[in-house]
C-alpha positions as CSV (number, residue, x, y, z in Angstrom):
1,M,-30.8,20.9,-1.4
2,A,-28.1,21.9,1.1
3,I,-28.2,22.0,4.7
4,K,-25.9,24.2,6.4
5,V,-24.9,24.5,10.3
6,R,-22.7,27.3,10.7
7,D,-19.5,26.9,8.6
8,F,-20.5,23.2,7.9
9,E,-22.5,22.1,4.9
10,V,-23.9,18.8,3.6
11,R,-25.1,18.4,-0.2
12,L,-24.1,16.7,-3.4
13,T,-20.9,17.8,-5.0
14,R,-21.2,20.3,-7.9
15,T,-17.9,20.7,-9.3
16,K,-14.9,19.0,-10.7
17,E,-12.8,20.4,-7.9
18,E,-15.2,19.2,-5.5
19,R,-15.3,15.7,-6.8
20,R,-11.7,15.7,-6.8
21,Q,-11.5,16.6,-3.1
22,V,-13.8,13.7,-2.3
23,R,-11.4,11.3,-4.1
24,A,-8.5,12.8,-2.5
25,L,-10.2,12.2,1.0
26,R,-10.8,8.6,-0.1
27,Y,-7.2,8.0,-0.8
28,T,-6.3,9.5,2.6
29,V,-8.6,7.2,4.5
30,F,-8.6,3.9,2.4
31,V,-5.1,4.0,0.7
32,E,-2.8,5.7,3.3
33,E,-4.6,4.9,6.5
34,E,-6.2,1.2,5.8
35,G,-3.6,0.0,3.2
36,A,-5.8,-0.3,0.1
37,S,-3.7,-0.9,-3.0
38,A,-3.5,2.0,-5.5
39,T,-2.2,2.4,-9.1
40,E,0.7,4.6,-10.1
41,E,-1.8,7.0,-11.5
42,Q,-3.9,7.2,-8.1
43,K,-0.6,7.7,-6.3
44,Q,0.3,10.7,-8.6
45,L,-3.0,12.1,-8.3
46,H,-3.5,11.2,-4.7
47,E,-7.1,10.0,-5.5
48,E,-9.1,6.8,-4.8
49,Y,-11.4,5.9,-7.4
50,D,-12.6,3.1,-9.6
51,S,-14.9,2.7,-12.9
52,Y,-18.0,3.2,-10.9
53,D,-17.1,6.8,-10.0
54,R,-17.8,8.1,-13.6
55,F,-21.8,8.3,-13.0
56,A,-21.8,8.2,-9.3
57,E,-23.1,11.1,-7.1
58,Y,-21.0,12.3,-4.2
59,L,-22.7,13.4,-0.9
60,A,-20.2,15.5,0.9
61,V,-20.0,17.3,4.3
62,F,-18.0,20.7,3.5
63,H,-16.1,22.6,6.4
64,Q,-15.2,26.1,5.2
65,G,-15.2,24.9,1.6
66,R,-13.1,21.8,2.0
67,V,-14.6,18.1,2.1
68,V,-14.4,16.4,5.3
69,G,-16.9,13.6,4.8
70,T,-18.5,11.7,2.0
71,Y,-20.9,9.1,0.7
72,R,-20.7,7.9,-3.0
73,I,-24.4,7.2,-4.2
74,I,-25.1,5.0,-7.3
75,N,-28.6,5.0,-8.2
76,R,-30.4,2.5,-10.7
77,D,-30.1,4.7,-13.6
78,A,-26.4,5.3,-13.0
79,A,-25.9,1.5,-12.4
80,E,-27.4,0.9,-15.9
81,K,-24.8,3.1,-17.6
82,M,-22.1,1.3,-15.7
83,G,-23.2,-2.1,-16.2
84,G,-24.2,-2.7,-12.5
85,F,-23.4,-1.8,-9.0
86,Y,-20.3,-1.9,-7.4
87,T,-21.7,-4.4,-4.7
88,E,-22.2,-6.7,-7.7
89,S,-18.4,-7.2,-8.0
90,E,-18.8,-9.0,-4.5
91,F,-22.4,-10.2,-4.0
92,N,-25.3,-11.6,-6.0
93,I,-28.0,-8.8,-5.4
94,S,-30.4,-9.9,-8.1
95,K,-33.3,-10.2,-5.6
96,I,-33.0,-6.5,-4.7
97,K,-32.5,-5.5,-8.4
98,N,-35.8,-7.4,-9.3
99,S,-37.7,-6.3,-6.4
100,G,-39.4,-3.3,-8.2
101,A,-38.4,-0.8,-5.7
102,N,-36.6,2.5,-6.2
103,I,-33.0,1.5,-5.0
104,A,-29.7,3.1,-4.5
105,E,-26.4,2.0,-3.4
106,M,-24.2,3.7,-0.9
107,S,-20.3,3.1,-0.5
108,R,-17.0,4.5,0.2
109,A,-18.1,6.3,3.4
110,C,-15.4,8.0,5.3
111,V,-14.7,11.1,7.5
112,D,-11.5,13.1,7.5
113,P,-9.4,11.7,10.6
114,A,-9.2,15.2,12.0
115,Y,-12.9,15.4,12.2
116,R,-13.9,12.1,13.9
117,E,-14.4,13.6,17.1
118,N,-16.8,15.9,15.7
119,A,-20.2,14.5,15.8
120,L,-21.8,17.1,13.7
121,V,-19.8,15.7,10.6
122,M,-21.4,12.3,10.8
123,R,-25.0,13.5,11.7
124,L,-24.8,15.9,8.7
125,L,-23.8,12.8,6.4
126,W,-26.7,10.7,7.6
127,V,-29.0,13.8,7.5
128,G,-27.8,14.4,3.7
129,L,-28.5,10.7,3.1
130,G,-31.8,10.8,4.6
131,E,-32.7,13.8,2.5
132,Y,-31.4,12.0,-0.6
133,I,-33.7,9.2,0.3
134,V,-36.8,11.4,0.8
135,R,-36.3,13.6,-2.4
136,N,-35.7,10.7,-4.6
137,K,-38.2,8.5,-2.9
138,I,-35.8,5.6,-2.5
139,G,-37.4,2.4,-1.1
140,I,-34.0,0.3,-0.5
141,V,-30.8,1.6,0.0
142,F,-27.8,-0.9,0.3
143,G,-24.0,-1.2,0.2
144,V,-21.1,-2.9,2.1
145,A,-19.6,-2.3,5.5
146,S,-16.1,-3.2,5.9
147,W,-13.2,-4.2,8.4
148,A,-9.5,-3.4,7.6
149,G,-7.5,-6.5,6.8
150,T,-8.1,-9.8,5.0
151,N,-8.8,-12.0,7.9
152,P,-12.6,-12.3,8.9
153,A,-11.8,-14.5,11.9
154,M,-10.4,-11.3,13.7
155,S,-14.0,-10.2,13.7
156,A,-15.7,-13.6,14.3
157,Q,-18.0,-12.5,17.1
158,A,-19.4,-9.7,15.1
159,I,-20.0,-11.4,12.0
160,S,-21.4,-14.6,13.4
161,Y,-23.7,-12.2,15.6
162,L,-24.8,-10.5,12.4
163,Y,-25.5,-14.0,10.9
164,Y,-27.6,-15.3,13.5
165,N,-29.6,-12.1,14.3
166,H,-29.6,-9.7,11.5
167,L,-29.9,-11.4,8.3
168,S,-32.1,-9.8,5.6
169,P,-35.3,-11.4,4.5
170,L,-34.8,-14.3,2.3
171,S,-36.9,-12.6,-0.5
172,L,-34.4,-9.7,-0.7
173,R,-31.1,-11.6,0.7
174,A,-28.0,-10.9,-1.2
175,T,-25.3,-13.5,-1.2
176,V,-21.6,-13.5,-1.4
177,D,-20.3,-14.6,-5.0
178,A,-17.2,-16.5,-4.2
179,T,-16.4,-16.6,-7.9
180,K,-15.4,-12.8,-7.7
181,L,-12.6,-13.6,-5.1
182,A,-9.2,-12.6,-5.9
183,E,-6.8,-15.5,-6.8
184,G,-5.5,-17.3,-3.7
185,V,-8.3,-16.4,-1.3
186,N,-10.0,-19.5,0.1
187,P,-13.8,-19.4,-0.6
188,K,-14.4,-21.1,3.0
189,L,-13.4,-17.7,4.5
190,T,-16.8,-16.4,3.0
191,K,-18.7,-18.0,5.7
192,M,-20.4,-15.8,8.2
193,N,-21.1,-18.4,10.9
194,I,-17.6,-18.6,12.0
195,L,-18.6,-19.3,15.2
196,P,-21.4,-21.7,16.5
197,E,-24.4,-19.6,17.9
198,V,-23.7,-20.6,21.4
199,F,-20.3,-19.2,21.6
200,V,-21.5,-15.8,20.3
201,D,-21.4,-13.1,22.8
202,E,-23.3,-10.0,22.1
203,A,-21.1,-7.5,24.3
204,E,-18.0,-8.7,22.6
205,A,-19.5,-8.8,19.0
206,R,-20.3,-5.2,19.4
207,R,-16.9,-4.3,20.6
208,Q,-15.6,-5.9,17.3
209,M,-18.0,-3.9,15.1
210,T,-16.8,-0.7,13.4
211,P,-18.9,2.3,14.3
212,L,-20.5,2.3,10.8
213,V,-21.7,-1.3,11.4
214,K,-23.2,-0.3,14.9
215,G,-24.7,2.7,13.1
216,Y,-26.5,0.5,10.5
217,L,-27.7,-1.8,13.2
218,R,-29.4,1.2,15.0
219,I,-31.4,2.3,12.0
220,N,-32.7,-1.3,11.6
221,A,-30.5,-2.5,8.5
222,T,-30.2,-6.1,7.7
223,F,-27.3,-8.0,6.1
224,G,-26.6,-10.1,3.3
225,R,-25.3,-13.9,3.5
226,G,-21.5,-14.3,3.4
227,V,-18.3,-12.1,3.9
228,F,-16.2,-11.1,1.0
229,I,-12.5,-10.8,1.5
230,D,-11.5,-7.8,-0.9
231,K,-7.8,-8.4,-0.9
232,P,-6.8,-5.4,-3.1
233,F,-8.7,-3.1,-1.0
234,N,-7.3,-4.8,2.1
235,S,-10.7,-5.3,3.7
236,Y,-13.5,-7.9,4.3
237,D,-16.9,-6.8,3.6
238,V,-20.6,-7.6,4.6
239,F,-23.5,-6.6,2.6
240,V,-25.8,-4.2,4.1
241,M,-29.6,-3.2,3.3
242,L,-32.1,-0.9,4.4
243,R,-35.7,-0.5,3.8
244,T,-37.2,2.7,4.5
245,K,-40.2,1.0,5.9
246,D,-38.1,-0.9,8.3
247,M,-36.9,2.1,10.1
248,D,-39.9,2.2,12.3
249,S,-39.1,0.4,15.4
250,V,-35.6,2.0,15.5
251,Y,-37.0,5.8,14.9
252,K,-39.0,5.0,18.0
253,K,-35.8,4.7,20.0
254,R,-32.8,6.4,18.7
255,F,-31.4,7.6,15.3
256,F,-27.9,8.2,15.7
257,G,-24.9,6.1,16.8
258,T,-22.8,5.9,13.5
259,D,-19.7,7.4,15.3
260,E,-17.8,6.5,18.3
261,S,-18.6,10.1,19.6
262,F,-22.0,9.1,19.8
263,E,-21.9,6.2,21.9
264,G,-24.2,5.9,24.7
265,E,-26.3,8.7,23.6
266,D,-30.0,7.9,23.1
267,F,-32.2,10.2,21.0
268,E,-36.0,9.8,21.6
269,L,-38.0,10.7,18.9
270,P,-41.9,11.9,19.0
271,S,-44.5,9.2,18.7
272,N,-45.7,10.6,15.5
273,F,-42.4,10.5,13.7
274,M,-43.0,7.7,11.5
275,Q,-46.2,8.9,10.3
276,T,-44.4,12.1,9.5
277,L,-41.7,10.3,7.4
278,G,-44.2,8.4,5.6
279,K,-45.8,11.5,4.5
280,I,-42.6,12.6,3.3
281,I,-41.8,9.6,1.3
282,T,-45.2,9.5,-0.3
283,S,-46.0,13.2,-0.9
284,P,-44.7,15.5,-3.7
285,A,-41.0,16.5,-3.1
286,K,-41.7,20.4,-3.1
287,G,-44.6,20.1,-0.4
288,A,-42.7,17.8,1.6
289,M,-39.7,20.1,2.1
290,R,-41.4,21.7,5.0
291,V,-41.5,18.4,6.8
292,V,-38.2,17.6,6.1
293,R,-36.9,20.6,7.6
294,S,-38.8,19.9,11.0
295,V,-37.7,16.4,11.0
296,F,-33.9,17.1,10.3
297,S,-34.0,19.9,12.7
298,F,-35.0,17.4,15.3
299,M,-32.1,15.2,14.2
300,L,-29.5,18.1,14.6
301,R,-30.8,18.6,18.1
302,E,-28.5,21.3,19.8
303,D,-27.4,22.6,16.4
304,A,-30.9,23.0,14.8
305,A,-31.1,26.6,15.8
306,D,-28.0,27.3,13.6
307,A,-29.2,25.2,10.7
308,E,-30.2,26.5,7.3
309,Y,-32.0,24.5,4.5
310,I,-31.2,25.9,1.0
311,Q,-33.2,24.7,-2.0
312,D,-31.1,24.3,-5.3
313,K,-31.4,26.9,-8.0
314,P,-33.7,25.8,-10.8
315,N,-30.9,26.2,-13.3
316,E,-28.1,24.9,-11.0
317,E,-26.4,21.8,-12.7
318,E,-23.2,20.1,-11.6
319,E,-20.2,20.7,-13.9
320,A,-19.4,17.8,-16.3
321,E,-16.8,15.4,-15.2
């Protein structure tokens, strides 16, 4: 399914060229902008990728045919083919894997620098991710949220705030795997309670959060225990998890807020929104699409009148990698 708003469109990639564009955007953001390391091959290709990309799905926002925003999605079947999820290179997620839920990993979220002031790009990315969750009946989505650099103390307020206020339930809590740290990284840096709770200031903590971390909090995500210092990628990461059933309290207040351009906006939802979402998740995909359209139209707000919802053709298949 694709969702179009004027000359913007969000959907899964379908061709080799579209997937190449996704990796090229990731190179621009993660390597050139944020300082992640790259192999000589990646530099020559101007693409950022790893072994997990082979079977991953790419969700992308297109503007006039060009990729301007993306998420990488790895479902359980793809993870089995690759020997695990990407997050397992940093965190122990055995509790989530053993939960019995239909799960999917989201990673490598980024937006073209030229489009970060355009709220529609991030809205479409989240709408596309929501449509994927609904259509595939995903019970738990998870991944990592990152800050640039290798010193978690630079975000001590934010990370400590997450530790004291937003840890995942113990039954599903991921924990940092210090054995996976690069050589020379001090395991003591993986502690989340960098500051005593009494010294944590919520306003300062939120100032230190990235727009994506703020967005995850607004949709009632919770966080694993520990910080992973990804030295090759020049980042420090926290584990983030969202159960679809936990969206309730947030959807009664607001949905968006994943980009700086959304700051200060409140999006009031109808009182029956969660009952509607529940029907989407538990009903057959074909019959649920009518409800999906109405919910996403509400999320797109002023752009809803220009939205088109396009079902995939029955014989439409993505090109082989």
